[in-house]
N, CA, C and O atoms as a printed pandas DataFrame, in Angstrom:
     atom_number atom_name residue_name chain_id  residue_number  x_coord  y_coord  z_coord
0              1         N          MET        A               1    0.215   -6.978    7.462
1              2        CA          MET        A               1    0.986   -7.711    6.489
2              3         C          MET        A               1    1.503   -6.716    5.454
3              4         O          MET        A               1    0.760   -5.849    4.995
4              5         N          LEU        A               2    2.764   -6.843    5.093
5              6        CA          LEU        A               2    3.351   -5.985    4.074
6              7         C          LEU        A               2    2.964   -6.460    2.687
7              8         O          LEU        A               2    2.949   -7.660    2.413
8              9         N          ARG        A               3    2.651   -5.512    1.813
9             10        CA          ARG        A               3    2.320   -5.822    0.420
10            11         C          ARG        A               3    3.057   -4.845   -0.473
11            12         O          ARG        A               3    3.301   -3.702   -0.088
12            13         N          THR        A               4    3.409   -5.294   -1.658
13            14        CA          THR        A               4    4.033   -4.443   -2.662
14            15         C          THR        A               4    3.043   -4.226   -3.788
15            16         O          THR        A               4    2.441   -5.174   -4.293
16            17         N          ILE        A               5    2.878   -2.962   -4.180
17            18        CA          ILE        A               5    1.968   -2.642   -5.273
18            19         C          ILE        A               5    2.729   -1.884   -6.352
19            20         O          ILE        A               5    3.771   -1.282   -6.096
20            21         N          SER        A               6    2.192   -1.929   -7.545
21            22        CA          SER        A               6    2.765   -1.218   -8.678
22            23         C          SER        A               6    1.875   -0.020   -8.998
23            24         O          SER        A               6    0.670   -0.165   -9.207
24            25         N          LEU        A               7    2.493    1.179   -9.035
25            26        CA          LEU        A               7    1.747    2.394   -9.343
26            27         C          LEU        A               7    1.875    2.766  -10.813
27            28         O          LEU        A               7    1.079    3.553  -11.328
28            29         N          GLY        A               8    2.839    2.223  -11.469
29            30        CA          GLY        A               8    3.078    2.501  -12.880
30            31         C          GLY        A               8    4.068    1.481  -13.405
31            32         O          GLY        A               8    4.305    0.452  -12.771
32            33         N          SER        A               9    4.640    1.760  -14.550
33            34        CA          SER        A               9    5.567    0.788  -15.128
34            35         C          SER        A               9    6.893    0.738  -14.370
35            36         O          SER        A               9    7.587   -0.277  -14.426
36            37         N          CYS        A              10    7.261    1.812  -13.662
37            38        CA          CYS        A              10    8.565    1.864  -12.990
38            39         C          CYS        A              10    8.493    2.189  -11.500
39            40         O          CYS        A              10    9.529    2.280  -10.841
40            41         N          VAL        A              11    7.289    2.366  -10.958
41            42        CA          VAL        A              11    7.162    2.789   -9.556
42            43         C          VAL        A              11    6.437    1.711   -8.757
43            44         O          VAL        A              11    5.331    1.295   -9.102
44            45         N          SER        A              12    7.092    1.269   -7.674
45            46        CA          SER        A              12    6.488    0.293   -6.763
46            47         C          SER        A              12    6.512    0.872   -5.352
47            48         O          SER        A              12    7.392    1.661   -5.009
48            49         N          VAL        A              13    5.536    0.471   -4.540
49            50        CA          VAL        A              13    5.450    0.928   -3.154
50            51         C          VAL        A              13    5.213   -0.295   -2.277
51            52         O          VAL        A              13    4.406   -1.164   -2.608
52            53         N          GLN        A              14    5.926   -0.352   -1.154
53            54        CA          GLN        A              14    5.718   -1.441   -0.196
54            55         C          GLN        A              14    5.204   -0.830    1.095
55            56         O          GLN        A              14    5.805    0.099    1.634
56            57         N          GLY        A              15    4.075   -1.363    1.594
57            58        CA          GLY        A              15    3.493   -0.829    2.820
58            59         C          GLY        A              15    2.560   -1.831    3.461
59            60         O          GLY        A              15    2.448   -2.976    3.024
60            61         N          VAL        A              16    1.894   -1.378    4.503
61            62        CA          VAL        A              16    0.966   -2.220    5.264
62            63         C          VAL        A              16   -0.358   -2.308    4.507
63            64         O          VAL        A              16   -0.911   -1.290    4.089
64            65         N          LEU        A              17   -0.857   -3.519    4.336
65            66        CA          LEU        A              17   -2.115   -3.748    3.635
66            67         C          LEU        A              17   -3.269   -3.115    4.400
67            68         O          LEU        A              17   -3.433   -3.349    5.597
68            69         N          VAL        A              18   -4.072   -2.307    3.696
69            70        CA          VAL        A              18   -5.232   -1.647    4.303
70            71         C          VAL        A              18   -6.524   -2.269    3.793
71            72         O          VAL        A              18   -7.424   -2.579    4.574
72            73         N          ASN        A              19   -6.612   -2.453    2.460
73            74        CA          ASN        A              19   -7.858   -2.925    1.869
74            75         C          ASN        A              19   -7.584   -3.527    0.497
75            76         O          ASN        A              19   -6.600   -3.189   -0.161
76            77         N          GLN        A              20   -8.480   -4.433    0.073
77            78        CA          GLN        A              20   -8.461   -4.963   -1.285
78            79         C          GLN        A              20   -9.746   -4.514   -1.962
79            80         O          GLN        A              20  -10.838   -4.746   -1.443
80            81         N          LEU        A              21   -9.620   -3.877   -3.109
81            82        CA          LEU        A              21  -10.778   -3.338   -3.804
82            83         C          LEU        A              21  -11.356   -4.362   -4.783
83            84         O          LEU        A              21  -10.681   -5.315   -5.172
84            85         N          ALA        A              22  -12.603   -4.153   -5.169
85            86        CA          ALA        A              22  -13.303   -5.098   -6.039
86            87         C          ALA        A              22  -12.698   -5.183   -7.437
87            88         O          ALA        A              22  -12.837   -6.202   -8.114
88            89         N          ASP        A              23  -12.025   -4.111   -7.874
89            90        CA          ASP        A              23  -11.445   -4.118   -9.222
90            91         C          ASP        A              23  -10.056   -4.754   -9.278
91            92         O          ASP        A              23   -9.401   -4.719  -10.319
92            93         N          GLY        A              24   -9.601   -5.337   -8.157
93            94        CA          GLY        A              24   -8.312   -6.026   -8.117
94            95         C          GLY        A              24   -7.180   -5.192   -7.559
95            96         O          GLY        A              24   -6.079   -5.697   -7.344
96            97         N          LYS        A              25   -7.441   -3.920   -7.324
97            98        CA          LYS        A              25   -6.403   -3.057   -6.763
98            99         C          LYS        A              25   -6.296   -3.265   -5.253
99           100         O          LYS        A              25   -7.208   -3.790   -4.615
100          101         N          VAL        A              26   -5.158   -2.839   -4.701
101          102        CA          VAL        A              26   -4.879   -2.990   -3.283
102          103         C          VAL        A              26   -4.508   -1.618   -2.717
103          104         O          VAL        A              26   -3.848   -0.819   -3.380
104          105         N          VAL        A              27   -4.941   -1.361   -1.489
105          106        CA          VAL        A              27   -4.603   -0.114   -0.795
106          107         C          VAL        A              27   -3.572   -0.444    0.275
107          108         O          VAL        A              27   -3.787   -1.332    1.099
108          109         N          VAL        A              28   -2.438    0.282    0.259
109          110        CA          VAL        A              28   -1.410    0.115    1.288
110          111         C          VAL        A              28   -1.141    1.459    1.943
111          112         O          VAL        A              28   -1.358    2.511    1.341
112          113         N          LYS        A              29   -0.664    1.414    3.188
113          114        CA          LYS        A              29   -0.377    2.631    3.940
114          115         C          LYS        A              29    1.112    2.672    4.279
115          116         O          LYS        A              29    1.680    1.700    4.776
116          117         N          VAL        A              30    1.729    3.823    3.997
117          118        CA          VAL        A              30    3.131    4.067    4.340
118          119         C          VAL        A              30    3.154    5.355    5.157
119          120         O          VAL        A              30    2.826    6.425    4.645
120          121         N          ASP        A              31    3.538    5.252    6.408
121          122        CA          ASP        A              31    3.473    6.373    7.346
122          123         C          ASP        A              31    2.037    6.911    7.369
123          124         O          ASP        A              31    1.129    6.190    7.781
124          125         N          GLU        A              32    1.810    8.134    6.945
125          126        CA          GLU        A              32    0.464    8.717    6.969
126          127         C          GLU        A              32   -0.193    8.740    5.589
127          128         O          GLU        A              32   -1.324    9.206    5.452
128          129         N          LYS        A              33    0.501    8.243    4.571
129          130        CA          LYS        A              33   -0.030    8.279    3.204
130          131         C          LYS        A              33   -0.561    6.919    2.791
131          132         O          LYS        A              33   -0.027    5.884    3.191
132          133         N          THR        A              34   -1.614    6.929    1.988
133          134        CA          THR        A              34   -2.149    5.691    1.427
134          135         C          THR        A              34   -1.952    5.710   -0.081
135          136         O          THR        A              34   -2.044    6.758   -0.720
136          137         N          PHE        A              35   -1.677    4.527   -0.644
137          138        CA          PHE        A              35   -1.443    4.366   -2.069
138          139         C          PHE        A              35   -2.349    3.265   -2.591
139          140         O          PHE        A              35   -2.627    2.292   -1.891
140          141         N          VAL        A              36   -2.810    3.426   -3.832
141          142        CA          VAL        A              36   -3.669    2.439   -4.479
142          143         C          VAL        A              36   -2.983    1.985   -5.757
143          144         O          VAL        A              36   -2.548    2.807   -6.564
144          145         N          GLY        A              37   -2.889    0.668   -5.937
145          146        CA          GLY        A              37   -2.271    0.145   -7.150
146          147         C          GLY        A              37   -2.523   -1.345   -7.267
147          148         O          GLY        A              37   -3.199   -1.948   -6.434
148          149         N          PHE        A              38   -1.967   -1.922   -8.315
149          150        CA          PHE        A              38   -2.131   -3.359   -8.530
150          151         C          PHE        A              38   -1.048   -4.129   -7.783
151          152         O          PHE        A              38    0.107   -3.705   -7.768
152          153         N          PRO        A              39   -1.401   -5.252   -7.164
153          154        CA          PRO        A              39   -0.404   -6.020   -6.407
154          155         C          PRO        A              39    0.657   -6.625   -7.324
155          156         O          PRO        A              39    0.370   -7.046   -8.445
156          157         N          VAL        A              40    1.883   -6.656   -6.821
157          158        CA          VAL        A              40    2.981   -7.291   -7.526
158          159         C          VAL        A              40    2.939   -8.783   -7.192
159          160         O          VAL        A              40    2.871   -9.155   -6.020
160          161         N          GLN        A              41    2.979   -9.626   -8.204
161          162        CA          GLN        A              41    2.903  -11.071   -7.970
162          163         C          GLN        A              41    4.186  -11.574   -7.343
163          164         O          GLN        A              41    5.285  -11.169   -7.721
164          165         N          THR        A              42    4.028  -12.463   -6.379
165          166        CA          THR        A              42    5.183  -13.080   -5.727
166          167         C          THR        A              42    5.609  -14.325   -6.474
167          168         O          THR        A              42    4.781  -15.087   -6.973
168          169         N          ILE        A              43    6.900  -14.514   -6.539
169          170        CA          ILE        A              43    7.437  -15.720   -7.165
170          171         C          ILE        A              43    7.863  -16.651   -6.039
171          172         O          ILE        A              43    8.698  -16.300   -5.206
172          173         N          ARG        A              44    7.278  -17.838   -6.029
173          174        CA          ARG        A              44    7.601  -18.814   -4.991
174          175         C          ARG        A              44    8.310  -19.997   -5.614
175          176         O          ARG        A              44    7.857  -20.560   -6.611
176          177         N          LYS        A              45    9.430  -20.367   -5.010
177          178        CA          LYS        A              45   10.146  -21.542   -5.484
178          179         C          LYS        A              45    9.519  -22.781   -4.877
179          180         O          LYS        A              45    9.142  -22.789   -3.705
180          181         N          SER        A              46    9.411  -23.816   -5.675
181          182        CA          SER        A              46    8.787  -25.047   -5.164
182          183         C          SER        A              46    9.808  -26.039   -4.685
183          184         O          SER        A              46    9.447  -27.123   -4.227
């Protein structure tokens, strides 16, 4: 499943979900690199 995470105030990364950490952060993988950051909230229309 693809997830988008925020690495800072202006940097976002979208990749394959690898793991969810206990502190609320998410690990995603892009090619051979892994990134750790906070998930970006999705906006769903009702």
